[in-house]
C-alpha positions in Angstrom: -29.5 50.6 73.2 -26.0 52.0 73.8 -24.6 48.7 75.0 -26.2 46.8 72.0 -24.7 49.3 69.6 -21.3 48.9 71.2 -21.5 45.1 70.9 -22.4 45.3 67.2 -19.5 47.6 66.5 -17.1 45.3 68.3 -18.2 42.3 66.3 -17.7 44.2 63.0 -14.2 45.2 64.0 -13.3 41.7 64.8 -14.6 40.5 61.4 -12.5 43.1 59.6 -9.4 42.1 61.5 -10.0 38.4 60.5 -10.3 39.3 56.9 -7.1 41.4 57.0 -5.3 38.4 58.6 -6.5 36.0 55.9 -5.4 38.4 53.2 -2.0 38.8 54.8 -1.5 35.0 55.0 -2.5 34.6 51.4 0.0 37.2 50.3 2.8 35.5 52.4 2.0 32.1 50.9 2.0 33.5 47.3 5.3 35.2 47.9 6.8 32.0 49.4 5.6 30.0 46.4 7.1 32.5 43.9 10.4 32.4 45.8 10.3 28.6 45.9 9.5 28.4 42.2 12.2 30.8 41.3 14.6 28.8 43.4 13.4 25.6 41.7 14.1 27.0 38.2 17.4 28.2 39.4 18.2 24.7 40.7 17.3 23.2 37.3 19.7 25.6 35.6 22.4 24.8 38.1 21.9 21.1 37.5 22.2 21.5 33.7 25.3 23.6 34.1 26.8 21.0 36.4 26.1 17.8 34.3 26.8 19.2 30.8 29.4 21.8 31.7 32.7 21.7 29.7 34.5 20.7 32.9 32.3 17.6 33.6 31.0 16.5 30.2 32.6 15.9 26.7 30.0 15.2 24.0 32.7 13.7 21.8 33.0 10.7 24.0 30.3 8.0 23.7 28.6 6.8 26.8 29.9 3.5 28.3 27.9 0.3 28.1 26.7 -2.0 30.8 29.2 -2.1 33.7 31.3 0.5 31.9 32.2 -2.1 29.3 30.7 -3.1 25.9 28.9 -1.0 23.4 26.4 1.7 24.1 22.8 0.4 23.7 20.3 2.7 21.9 16.6 1.7 21.8 14.7 2.9 18.8 11.0 3.4 18.3 9.0 5.5 15.8 5.5 6.7 15.0 4.2 6.9 11.4 2.3 10.1 11.2 1.5 10.2 7.5 2.3 8.6 4.1 2.0 11.3 1.5 2.8 9.6 -1.8 3.8 6.3 -3.2 5.3 6.7 -6.7 5.3 3.8 -9.1 7.3 5.7 -11.7 10.1 6.8 -9.4 9.7 3.8 -7.1 9.8 5.8 -4.0 7.5 6.8 -1.1 7.3 9.9 1.1 6.6 9.4 4.8 6.4 11.6 7.9 7.5 10.1 11.2 8.3 10.9 14.8 11.6 9.3 15.5 12.8 8.5 19.1 16.0 7.2 20.5 16.7 6.2 24.2 20.0 5.4 25.8 21.8 5.6 29.2 24.6 8.1 29.8 25.9 7.7 33.4 27.6 11.1 33.2 24.2 12.8 33.1 22.9 11.5 36.4 21.6 14.2 38.9 19.7 14.6 42.2 15.9 14.9 41.5 15.4 16.8 44.8 13.1 14.2 46.4 11.2 13.4 43.2 10.4 17.0 42.4 12.4 17.0 39.1 11.2 14.2 36.8 13.4 15.2 33.9 15.3 18.1 32.3 14.3 19.2 28.8 16.7 20.6 26.2 15.9 21.9 22.7 19.5 21.8 21.3 21.0 18.6 20.1 24.6 19.8 20.2 24.8 19.8 24.0 25.0 16.1 24.6 26.4 13.0 22.7 24.1 11.8 19.9 24.1 8.4 18.0 25.3 8.8 14.4 22.2 7.1 12.9 21.3 7.7 9.3 18.6 6.3 6.9 20.2 4.0 4.4 17.5 4.2 1.6 16.9 7.9 2.0 16.6 10.1 -1.1 15.5 13.4 0.5 14.7 14.5 4.0 14.1 17.6 6.1 13.4 18.6 9.7 10.3 20.7 10.7 11.2 24.1 12.1 7.8 25.8 12.2 7.2 27.6 14.6 10.3 26.2 16.4 12.4 23.1 15.7 10.2 20.1 16.3 12.6 18.2 18.6 13.5 17.8 22.2 15.9 16.0 24.5 14.9 14.8 27.9 17.5 13.9 30.6 16.2 11.7 33.5 17.8 11.5 37.0 19.2 8.1 36.3 21.1 9.3 33.3 18.5 8.1 30.7 18.3 10.3 27.6 15.3 10.5 25.3 15.7 12.2 21.9 12.5 12.9 19.8 12.2 14.6 16.4 9.7 15.0 13.6 11.1 14.1 10.2 9.8 14.0 6.6 11.6 11.5 4.4 11.5 10.4 0.7 12.8 6.8 0.6 13.5 4.5 -2.3 11.2 1.5 -2.7 12.1 -1.1 -5.4 8.8 -2.5 -6.7 7.8 -5.7 -8.5 4.9 -4.7 -10.8 4.2 -8.1 -12.4 0.8 -8.2 -10.7 -0.1 -4.5 -11.2 -2.7 -3.4 -10.3 -3.5 -6.5 -8.2 -0.2 -6.3 -6.4 1.2 -5.7 -2.9 4.4 -3.7 -2.4 6.8 -4.0 0.5 8.7 -0.8 1.2 11.5 -0.7 3.7 12.8 1.9 6.2 16.5 1.2 7.0 18.3 2.8 9.9 22.0 2.2 10.6 25.0 3.6 12.3 27.4 5.5 10.0 30.7 5.5 12.0 30.3 3.4 15.1 30.7 -0.3 14.7 28.8 -2.9 16.7 31.7 -3.0 19.2 30.9 0.6 20.2 27.2 1.1 19.3 24.2 -1.2 19.0 20.7 -0.3 17.9 17.8 -2.3 19.4 14.0 -2.1 18.9 12.0 -1.0 21.9 10.4 -3.9 23.6 6.9 -2.5 23.6 5.3 -0.9 20.5 8.5 -0.3 18.5 6.4 1.1 15.6 3.2 3.0 16.0 0.8 4.1 13.3 -1.5 7.1 13.7 -5.2 6.4 13.7 -7.2 6.9 10.4 -4.1 6.8 8.3 -5.2 7.7 4.8 -3.1 6.7 1.7 -4.0 7.5 -1.9 -4.6 4.3 -3.8 -3.0 2.1 -1.1 -3.8 0.5 2.2 -1.1 -0.2 4.9 -1.8 -3.9 5.6 1.0 -4.5 8.2 4.5 -3.7 9.2 7.4 -6.0 10.3 10.4 -5.0 12.4 13.7 -6.7 11.9 17.5 -6.3 12.0 19.8 -5.8 9.0 23.4 -5.5 10.3 25.8 -5.0 7.5 29.5 -5.9 7.2 31.9 -3.8 5.2 35.7 -3.5 4.9 35.7 -1.2 8.0 33.6 -3.5 10.3 30.1 -4.5 11.1 27.5 -1.8 11.7 24.2 -2.1 13.5 21.0 -1.7 11.4 17.3 -1.7 12.0 14.6 -2.4 9.4 10.9 -1.8 9.1 9.0 -3.5 6.3 5.8 -1.7 5.3 3.4 -3.8 3.3 1.1 -1.7 1.1 -1.9 -3.2 -0.8 -3.0 -1.4 -3.9 -6.7 -0.3 -4.0 -8.2 -2.0 -7.0 -11.4 -0.1 -7.3 -9.7 2.9 -8.8 -8.1 0.8 -11.6 -11.3 -1.1 -12.1 -13.2 2.1 -12.9 -10.3 3.9 -14.8 -8.8 1.0 -16.8 -10.7 -2.3 -16.9 -14.3 -1.2 -17.4 -13.4 1.3 -20.2 -11.3 -1.3 -22.0 -14.1 -3.9 -21.7 -16.6 -1.4 -23.1 -14.4 -0.6 -26.1 -14.2 -4.3 -26.9 -17.9 -4.7 -26.7 -18.5 -1.5 -28.9 -16.2 -3.0 -31.5 -18.6 -6.0 -31.8 -21.4 -3.7 -32.9 -20.0 -3.8 -36.5 -21.0 -7.5 -36.6 -24.6 -6.4 -36.5 -24.3 -3.7 -39.2 -25.1 -4.4 -42.8 -22.1 -5.7 -44.8 -22.7 -3.0 -47.4 -22.4 -0.2 -44.7 -18.7 0.2 -45.4 -18.2 3.7 -44.0 -20.0 2.9 -40.8 -18.1 -0.3 -40.1 -14.7 1.1 -41.0 -15.1 4.3 -38.9 -16.4 2.2 -36.0 -13.4 -0.2 -36.2 -10.8 2.5 -36.6 -12.2 4.7 -33.9 -12.3 1.9 -31.3 -8.8 0.8 -32.3 -7.4 4.3 -31.9 -9.2 4.8 -28.6 -7.9 1.5 -27.3 -4.4 2.5 -28.3 -4.7 5.8 -26.5 -6.0 4.1 -23.4 -3.0 1.7 -23.5 -0.6 4.6 -23.9 -2.1 6.6 -21.0 -1.8 3.5 -18.7 1.9 3.0 -19.6 2.7 6.6 -19.1 1.9 6.2 -15.3 4.2 3.2 -14.9 8.0 2.8 -15.2 9.4 1.0 -18.3 10.2 -2.5 -17.0 11.5 -5.6 -18.8 8.7 -7.9 -17.7 5.0 -8.2 -18.6 2.6 -6.8 -16.1 -1.0 -8.0 -15.5 -2.4 -4.8 -17.0 -0.2 -5.3 -20.1 -1.9 -8.7 -20.6 -5.4 -7.1 -20.3 -4.7 -4.2 -22.6 -2.9 -6.4 -25.1 -5.8 -8.9 -25.4 -8.4 -6.1 -25.5 -6.4 -4.4 -28.3 -6.2 -7.8 -30.1 -10.0 -8.2 -29.9 -10.6 -4.7 -31.3 -8.1 -5.3 -34.1 -9.7 -8.7 -34.8 -13.1 -7.0 -35.2 -11.5 -4.7 -37.8 -9.9 -7.6 -39.6 -13.2 -9.5 -39.5 -14.8 -6.7 -41.5 -12.0 -6.9 -44.1 -12.8 -10.6 -44.4 -16.5 -9.9 -44.7 -15.9 -7.3 -47.3 -13.7 -9.7 -49.3 -16.4 -12.5 -49.0 -19.1 -10.1 -50.1 -17.2 -9.1 -53.2 -16.5 -12.8 -53.9 -20.2 -13.6 -53.5 -21.2 -10.8 -55.9 -18.6 -12.1 -58.4 -20.1 -15.6 -58.1 -23.6 -14.3 -58.6 -22.5 -12.5 -61.8 -20.9 -15.7 -63.1 -24.0 -17.7 -62.2 -26.2 -15.1 -64.1 -23.9 -15.3 -67.0 -24.0 -19.1 -67.0 -27.8 -19.0 -66.8 -27.9 -16.7 -69.8 -25.7 -18.9 -71.8 -27.8 -21.9 -70.8 -31.0 -20.2 -71.9 -29.3 -19.1 -75.2 -28.2 -22.7 -75.8 -31.7 -24.1 -75.1 -33.3 -21.5 -77.4 -30.8 -22.4 -80.2 -31.4 -26.1 -79.7 -35.1 -25.7 -79.8 -34.9 -23.6 -83.0 -32.7 -26.2 -84.7 -35.0 -29.0 -83.7 -38.0 -27.2 -85.0 -36.3 -26.5 -88.3 -35.4 -30.1 -88.7 -38.9 -31.3 -88.0 -40.3 -28.9 -90.5 -37.9 -30.1 -93.1 -38.8 -33.7 -92.4 -42.5 -32.9 -92.8 -42.0 -31.3 -96.2 -39.8 -34.1 -97.7 -41.6 -37.0 -96.1 -38.4 -38.6 -95.2 -36.8 -39.2 -91.9 -33.4 -37.8 -91.3 -31.1 -38.8 -88.5 -30.5 -35.7 -86.5 -27.0 -35.1 -85.3 -26.7 -35.6 -81.6 -26.8 -32.3 -79.8 -24.1 -31.6 -77.2 -25.1 -33.1 -73.9 -26.8 -30.8 -71.5 -24.6 -30.0 -68.6 -26.0 -31.5 -65.5 -25.7 -30.0 -62.1 -23.5 -31.5 -59.4 -26.6 -32.5 -57.3 -27.9 -34.5 -60.3 -24.7 -36.4 -60.5 -24.7 -37.1 -56.8 -28.3 -38.4 -56.9 -27.4 -40.6 -59.9 -24.4 -42.0 -58.1 -26.4 -42.8 -55.0 -29.1 -44.8 -56.8 -29.3 -48.5 -55.6 -27.9 -51.1 -57.9 -30.4 -53.8 -56.9 -34.1 -53.2 -57.1 -36.6 -54.5 -54.6 -37.6 -57.2 -57.2 -34.0 -58.4 -57.4 -33.5 -57.1 -60.9 -30.5 -55.0 -62.0 -31.0 -51.6 -63.4 -34.8 -51.7 -63.2 -36.8 -48.6 -63.9 -38.8 -49.2 -60.7 -35.8 -48.9 -58.5 -36.3 -46.9 -55.3 -33.5 -45.4 -53.3 -32.8 -46.9 -49.9 -34.0 -44.7 -47.1 -32.0 -44.8 -43.8 -33.3 -42.7 -41.0 -30.5 -41.4 -38.8 -30.4 -38.9 -35.9 -28.9 -35.7 -37.4 -25.5 -34.9 -35.8 -24.6 -31.6 -34.1 -22.4 -30.7 -37.1 -25.3 -31.2 -39.5 -27.5 -29.1 -37.3 -25.0 -26.3 -37.4 -24.7 -26.6 -41.2 -28.5 -26.5 -41.4 -28.6 -23.4 -39.3 -25.9 -21.7 -41.3 -27.7 -22.7 -44.5 -30.4 -20.2 -43.6 -27.9 -17.4 -44.5 -27.3 -17.5 -48.2 -24.0 -15.6 -48.5 -20.6 -16.3 -47.0 -20.2 -12.8 -45.7 -23.4 -13.1 -43.7 -22.3 -16.4 -42.3 -18.9 -14.8 -41.1 -20.8 -12.1 -39.3 -23.1 -14.6 -37.6 -20.2 -16.8 -36.5 -18.3 -13.7 -35.2 -21.3 -12.6 -33.1 -21.0 -15.9 -31.2 -17.3 -16.5 -31.3 -15.9 -13.2 -30.2 -18.0 -12.9 -26.9 -17.4 -16.5 -26.0 -13.6 -16.2 -26.4 -13.6 -12.9 -24.5 -15.6 -14.6 -21.7 -13.1 -17.5 -21.5 -10.2 -15.0 -21.4 -11.8 -13.2 -18.5 -12.3 -16.4 -16.6 -8.7 -17.4 -17.1 -7.3 -13.9 -16.4 -9.1 -13.2 -13.1 -8.7 -16.7 -11.8 -5.0 -16.6 -12.5 -4.1 -13.2 -11.1 -6.5 -13.2 -8.2 -5.1 -16.6 -7.1 -1.5 -15.4 -7.5 -2.4 -12.3 -5.5 -3.7 -14.4 -2.6 -0.6 -16.6 -2.7 1.8 -13.6 -2.5 -0.3 -11.9 0.2 -0.4 -15.0 2.4 2.9 -16.7 2.0 3.4 -20.1 3.7 
């Protein structure tokens, strides 16, 4: 038992010594790593002080080109993070981008300690030479400094420099609104050198993905269809300057304008046609309906124009609102014509009634005179020649029938009493059918209303066909140029 106990105690002691040894090794390794890391950070600081120290580096001097000759080459690429607004009135758009520049500066080469230092990072732009790039069509712009300035500079062992910064810009965008709201707008982003000519500095697009767009980019009322990169070097009195250009093609979302503009205008035009179905004597109802729709249409037109800049040409929406306003105004004028025709019909009816009364009075006087003469003849037993009474006025239809009687009878005699008019059976023409249909409505005012019920919708339908076929075809042509 004593020997066994002693063996167990010896094994426990050996285990404790092993654990202590492992702990000691771990502490030594940690201390070595901390010392190595501290030395590594110190080495980075030493490298930065060496390559950009005042004695070795002058940021006022531009880097040399290839083989220490020629202009410095700066490669540009950017990422579109967001497009906040596109203003039709101010003709500008606001955009947020991540802007990157890359160039080689042989003065900034350093030893990477066997690949352990991939690059050095700086957060101050005033420590190295920077290209003097500016945005030519910029109106406003600002950097982002929350929580810290959103920029960095990376210096690579071979002297490569990467500059990245987040910027928000408001840029001018001249627009052509002839096809509004069925249009596409091409807005530009222009970047150029301000002081260095092409003999000293040249901007080039990055070979792979020069422009990137964030996923799920949402634009109010627009869709970014595509972007095109190009060059736009400019020559002035002081020399030629390098310039890069990005063309952003935005397509306007039509659904918003269909709901807000086109459908309400179409409904107002249709509502103005309701007056054609109201009674011609309902003057207050028809006048109030016509004036209300006209004022509403005018207000709608004014609200549309208030969201657009005053331009010297006619826009597609101007054609639509102008024609709709013309239809509404035409419906109001139609009632004025109906009212005039109604009063004319009433005047004609009064004249006809007056003529009929005069006719009855004449017939009564003629009958009384004839009866008096017959009585006098009976009393005296003599026959007197009655003076011829004035001829009875015949109607126009009687004259027409008399003129259309045949001159030759069936028996070949002239002026025979047994003459029968010639009967010719012809197919009634379309015009005669229309006249027959209109003859169902006794008054001219009613006929004007009936004709308007058909004419106005047909003309408006033809206008819609011409409008949409013209502007949609023009939109396709401009969106897909040859």
